[in-house]
KESE-368922 format. One record per residue (C-alpha): x, y, z; residue in three letters; residue number from 1; chain. Coordinates in nm, 4 decimals, m for minus. Layout:
! KESE-368922
SITE          u          v          w   type   seq   mol
SITE          X          Y          Z    ALA   NUM     A
...
//
This chain:
! KESE-368922
SITE          u          v          w   type   seq   mol
SITE    m1.3161     0.2812     0.0955    MET     1     A
SITE    m1.0564     0.4228     0.3261    THR     2     A
SITE    m0.7007     0.5372     0.2707    VAL     3     A
SITE    m0.4215     0.3604     0.4587    THR     4     A
SITE    m0.1225     0.5399     0.6112    GLU     5     A
SITE     0.1739     0.5859     0.3760    PRO     6     A
SITE     0.4854     0.3814     0.4471    ALA     7     A
SITE     0.8108     0.5687     0.5076    PRO     8     A
SITE     1.0239     0.3175     0.3122    THR     9     A
SITE     1.2048     0.3877    m0.0155    ARG    10     A
SITE     1.0930     0.1926    m0.3222    ALA    11     A
SITE     1.2872    m0.1023    m0.4594    ALA    12     A
SITE     1.4219    m0.0746    m0.8134    THR    13     A
SITE     1.1708    m0.3271    m0.9445    SER    14     A
SITE     0.8188    m0.4132    m0.8163    PRO    15     A
SITE     0.7670    m0.7667    m0.6856    ALA    16     A
SITE     0.4807    m0.8523    m0.9219    TRP    17     A
SITE     0.3016    m1.1788    m0.8552    SER    18     A
SITE     0.0598    m1.1866    m1.1480    GLY    19     A
SITE    m0.2573    m1.0090    m1.2518    VAL    20     A
SITE    m0.4800    m0.9336    m0.9522    ASN    21     A
SITE    m0.7844    m0.8644    m1.1667    HIS    22     A
SITE    m0.8938    m0.7457    m1.5063    LEU    23     A
SITE    m1.1944    m0.5160    m1.4657    ALA    24     A
SITE    m1.4586    m0.5246    m1.7367    LEU    25     A
SITE    m1.8063    m0.3751    m1.7678    VAL    26     A
SITE    m2.1369    m0.5630    m1.7955    THR    27     A
SITE    m2.4940    m0.4534    m1.8590    ALA    28     A
SITE    m2.6331    m0.7549    m1.6679    ASP    29     A
SITE    m2.4487    m0.8759    m1.3563    MET    30     A
SITE    m2.6897    m1.1633    m1.2942    ASP    31     A
SITE    m2.6269    m1.3090    m1.6414    ALA    32     A
SITE    m2.2532    m1.2498    m1.5899    THR    33     A
SITE    m2.2545    m1.4471    m1.2605    VAL    34     A
SITE    m2.4540    m1.7271    m1.4224    ARG    35     A
SITE    m2.2092    m1.7453    m1.7148    PHE    36     A
SITE    m1.8705    m1.7045    m1.5405    TYR    37     A
SITE    m1.9544    m1.8998    m1.2215    HIS    38     A
SITE    m2.2277    m2.1295    m1.3521    GLY    39     A
SITE    m2.0988    m2.2091    m1.7018    VAL    40     A
SITE    m1.7222    m2.1477    m1.6961    LEU    41     A
SITE    m1.6761    m2.2609    m1.3344    GLY    42     A
SITE    m1.4896    m1.9448    m1.2292    ALA    43     A
SITE    m1.5871    m1.9117    m0.8631    ARG    44     A
SITE    m1.7523    m1.5876    m0.7536    LEU    45     A
SITE    m1.5151    m1.4897    m0.4703    VAL    46     A
SITE    m1.6016    m1.1303    m0.3807    SER    47     A
SITE    m1.8593    m0.8570    m0.4411    THR    48     A
SITE    m1.8723    m0.4838    m0.3814    VAL    49     A
SITE    m2.1927    m0.2861    m0.4032    GLY    50     A
SITE    m2.2555     0.0868    m0.3784    THR    51     A
SITE    m2.5523     0.3031    m0.4766    PRO    52     A
SITE    m2.3703     0.3704    m0.8075    ASP    53     A
SITE    m2.2272     0.0307    m0.9080    PHE    54     A
SITE    m2.1647    m0.3366    m0.8415    ARG    55     A
SITE    m1.8148    m0.4908    m0.8760    HIS    56     A
SITE    m1.7979    m0.8739    m0.8746    TYR    57     A
SITE    m1.4801    m1.0892    m0.8834    PHE    58     A
SITE    m1.4440    m1.4365    m1.0433    PHE    59     A
SITE    m1.1407    m1.6579    m0.9655    GLU    60     A
SITE    m0.9271    m1.7907    m1.2497    PHE    61     A
SITE    m0.6325    m1.9021    m1.0359    GLY    62     A
SITE    m0.4692    m1.8281    m0.7014    PRO    63     A
SITE    m0.5039    m1.4527    m0.6420    GLN    64     A
SITE    m0.6070    m1.4078    m1.0079    SER    65     A
SITE    m0.9534    m1.2810    m1.0918    THR    66     A
SITE    m1.1642    m1.1233    m1.3633    VAL    67     A
SITE    m1.3996    m0.8593    m1.2282    ALA    68     A
SITE    m1.7028    m0.6843    m1.3720    PHE    69     A
SITE    m1.8608    m0.3474    m1.3031    PHE    70     A
SITE    m2.2348    m0.2960    m1.3469    GLU    71     A
SITE    m2.3246     0.0741    m1.3314    TYR    72     A
SITE    m2.6718     0.1543    m1.1970    ASN    73     A
SITE    m2.7322     0.4754    m1.3911    SER    74     A
SITE    m2.5528     0.3942    m1.7171    LEU    75     A
SITE    m2.7217     0.2174    m2.0075    LYS    76     A
SITE    m2.4674    m0.0162    m2.1686    ILE    77     A
SITE    m2.5231    m0.1416    m2.5224    GLU    78     A
SITE    m2.3540    m0.4850    m2.5406    PRO    79     A
SITE    m2.2066    m0.6009    m2.8725    PHE    80     A
SITE    m1.9903    m0.8913    m2.9846    ALA    81     A
SITE    m1.6670    m0.8550    m3.1819    VAL    82     A
SITE    m1.4094    m1.1288    m3.2236    GLY    83     A
SITE    m1.0785    m1.1097    m3.0374    ALA    84     A
SITE    m0.8201    m0.9012    m3.2191    GLY    85     A
SITE    m1.0804    m0.7365    m3.4427    THR    86     A
SITE    m1.0493    m0.3578    m3.4380    PRO    87     A
SITE    m1.3747    m0.1838    m3.3509    ASP    88     A
SITE    m1.4299     0.1699    m3.2199    PRO    89     A
SITE    m1.7105     0.0458    m2.9921    ARG    90     A
SITE    m1.4817    m0.1665    m2.7713    LYS    91     A
SITE    m1.5660     0.0048    m2.4453    ALA    92     A
SITE    m1.5938    m0.2957    m2.2108    GLN    93     A
SITE    m1.2411    m0.2599    m2.0721    PHE    94     A
SITE    m1.2157    m0.0612    m1.7479    ASP    95     A
SITE    m0.8707    m0.1240    m1.5958    HIS    96     A
SITE    m0.6034    m0.3851    m1.5339    LEU    97     A
SITE    m0.5049    m0.4611    m1.1751    SER    98     A
SITE    m0.1621    m0.6142    m1.1209    LEU    99     A
SITE    m0.1089    m0.8319    m0.8135    ASN   100     A
SITE     0.1530    m0.7631    m0.5462    LEU   101     A
SITE     0.2462    m1.0019    m0.2623    PRO   102     A
SITE     0.1961    m0.7684     0.0360    ASP   103     A
SITE     0.1433    m0.4174     0.1728    GLU   104     A
SITE     0.5164    m0.3379     0.1753    ALA   105     A
SITE     0.5380    m0.4079    m0.1996    ALA   106     A
SITE     0.2379    m0.1799    m0.2559    LEU   107     A
SITE     0.4038     0.1039    m0.0634    HIS   108     A
SITE     0.7303     0.0434    m0.2512    ALA   109     A
SITE     0.5555     0.0582    m0.5889    LEU   110     A
SITE     0.3740     0.3780    m0.4932    ARG   111     A
SITE     0.7060     0.5358    m0.3951    GLN   112     A
SITE     0.8669     0.4160    m0.7206    LEU   113     A
SITE     0.5869     0.5747    m0.9236    LEU   114     A
SITE     0.6242     0.9022    m0.7331    ILE   115     A
SITE     1.0011     0.9005    m0.7876    GLU   116     A
SITE     0.9356     0.8591    m1.1611    ASN   117     A
SITE     0.6941     1.1547    m1.1762    ASP   118     A
SITE     0.3849     0.9364    m1.2244    CYS   119     A
SITE     0.0572     1.0469    m1.0746    GLU   120     A
SITE    m0.0596     0.7840    m0.8271    VAL   121     A
SITE    m0.3346     0.7710    m0.5662    THR   122     A
SITE    m0.2918     0.7149    m0.1959    GLU   123     A
SITE    m0.3380     0.3518    m0.0947    ILE   124     A
SITE    m0.7099     0.2725    m0.0942    VAL   125     A
SITE    m0.8563     0.0120     0.1427    ASP   126     A
SITE    m1.1333    m0.1804    m0.0360    HIS   127     A
SITE    m1.1725    m0.4329     0.2465    GLY   128     A
SITE    m1.0198    m0.7529     0.1080    SER   129     A
SITE    m0.7906    m0.5616    m0.1333    ILE   130     A
SITE    m0.5611    m0.2603    m0.0859    HIS   131     A
SITE    m0.4787    m0.0721    m0.4067    SER   132     A
SITE    m0.3176     0.2263    m0.5758    VAL   133     A
SITE    m0.4338     0.3674    m0.9093    TYR   134     A
SITE    m0.2285     0.5191    m1.1898    PHE   135     A
SITE    m0.2189     0.5283    m1.5706    THR   136     A
SITE     0.0311     0.4082    m1.8257    ASP   137     A
SITE     0.1713     0.6444    m2.0938    PRO   138     A
SITE    m0.1145     0.5399    m2.3274    ASN   139     A
SITE    m0.3761     0.6521    m2.0764    GLY   140     A
SITE    m0.4686     0.2934    m1.9822    ILE   141     A
SITE    m0.6031     0.2817    m1.6286    ALA   142     A
SITE    m0.3929     0.0580    m1.4034    LEU   143     A
SITE    m0.4292    m0.0578    m1.0456    GLU   144     A
SITE    m0.1785    m0.2417    m0.8282    ALA   145     A
SITE    m0.3347    m0.4512    m0.5527    SER   146     A
SITE    m0.2617    m0.7040    m0.2843    TRP   147     A
SITE    m0.5132    m0.9366    m0.1209    TRP   148     A
SITE    m0.5386    m0.8442     0.2485    VAL   149     A
SITE    m0.7648    m1.1442     0.2805    LYS   150     A
SITE    m0.7048    m1.3842    m0.0069    ASP   151     A
SITE    m1.0609    m1.4591    m0.1155    VAL   152     A
SITE    m0.9300    m1.7117    m0.3705    THR   153     A
SITE    m0.7591    m1.9315    m0.1054    ALA   154     A
SITE    m1.0586    m2.1274     0.0261    GLY   155     A
SITE    m1.4260    m2.1969    m0.0154    GLU   156     A
SITE    m1.6451    m1.8933    m0.0807    ALA   157     A
SITE    m1.8256    m1.7746     0.2339    ASP   158     A
SITE    m2.1276    m1.5896     0.0957    TYR   159     A
SITE    m2.2108    m1.4659     0.4476    ASP   160     A
SITE    m1.8725    m1.2876     0.4796    ASP   161     A
SITE    m1.9696    m0.9193     0.4504    ARG   162     A
SITE    m1.6058    m0.8192     0.3872    ASP   163     A
SITE    m1.5814    m1.0428     0.0792    ALA   164     A
SITE    m1.9455    m1.0200    m0.0319    PHE   165     A
SITE    m2.0284    m0.6587     0.0434    GLY   166     A
SITE    m2.2998    m0.5866    m0.2133    ASP   167     A
SITE    m2.6017    m0.4934     0.0031    PRO   168     A
SITE    m2.8359    m0.5632    m0.2901    ASN   169     A
SITE    m2.6899    m0.8711    m0.4659    PRO   170     A
SITE    m2.8137    m1.0066    m0.7982    VAL   171     A
SITE    m3.0475    m1.3116    m0.7941    PRO   172     A
SITE    m2.7659    m1.5467    m0.9010    ALA   173     A
SITE    m2.5753    m1.4676    m0.5790    LEU   174     A
SITE    m2.8864    m1.5335    m0.3708    ALA   175     A
SITE    m2.9191    m1.8678    m0.5519    GLU   176     A
SITE    m2.5530    m1.9529    m0.4838    LEU   177     A
SITE    m2.5937    m1.8588    m0.1178    LYS   178     A
SITE    m2.9108    m2.0667    m0.0793    ALA   179     A
SITE    m2.8152    m2.3757    m0.2800    THR   180     A
SITE    m2.4388    m2.3609    m0.3415    GLY   181     A
SITE    m2.4977    m2.3897    m0.7163    THR   182     A
SITE    m2.6688    m2.2209    m1.0095    LEU   183     A
SITE    m2.9522    m2.3591    m1.2194    THR   184     A
SITE    m2.7966    m2.4567    m1.5565    PRO   185     A
SITE    m2.8984    m2.2475    m1.8562    GLY   186     A
SITE    m3.0692    m1.9774    m1.6513    THR   187     A
SITE    m3.0111    m1.6165    m1.7507    GLY   188     A
SITE    m2.6734    m1.6565    m1.9220    THR   189     A
SITE    m2.7578    m1.4386    m2.2227    ARG   190     A
SITE    m2.6948    m1.0672    m2.1989    LEU   191     A
SITE    m2.9929    m0.8692    m2.3168    THR   192     A
//
């Protein structure tokens, strides 16, 4: 990740939101997650990030709209199921919400707007196919604002594109997608 140069422009009065860029969740088993979201639900795997500490995979649910999952290498996650809208103190799967912006200028304008309103905000971070800033809402909810530098949801997935699929040690489901273009039905879709 690299930081881009700040823009000298003043923020607009209202950000030019263009939807939710991604909702980031946490999984204990990325391979099962790929097999379920891509293989079962049909949400294309459009990008991956991999570091020594975590994986971060993105599934398309519409133009420039994704759900992403983190898998942490050194953290044991205890999955559990609770129905939607059911209060439970164990609901720890949520990581952050990323809101989509149309371009770099809108990202700079939002950053300036946050600064002008005394909100702590990061410099612009270059993740390769996405540029982002990070901040929190008054409830402490982690937020990100992003724009797709390269819209990975716009065409067919190119599993050989190292910018979009940057995990150097991908899960077996990605290797299967790369080799065959599909996933074997019913394989590994249960989280353990």
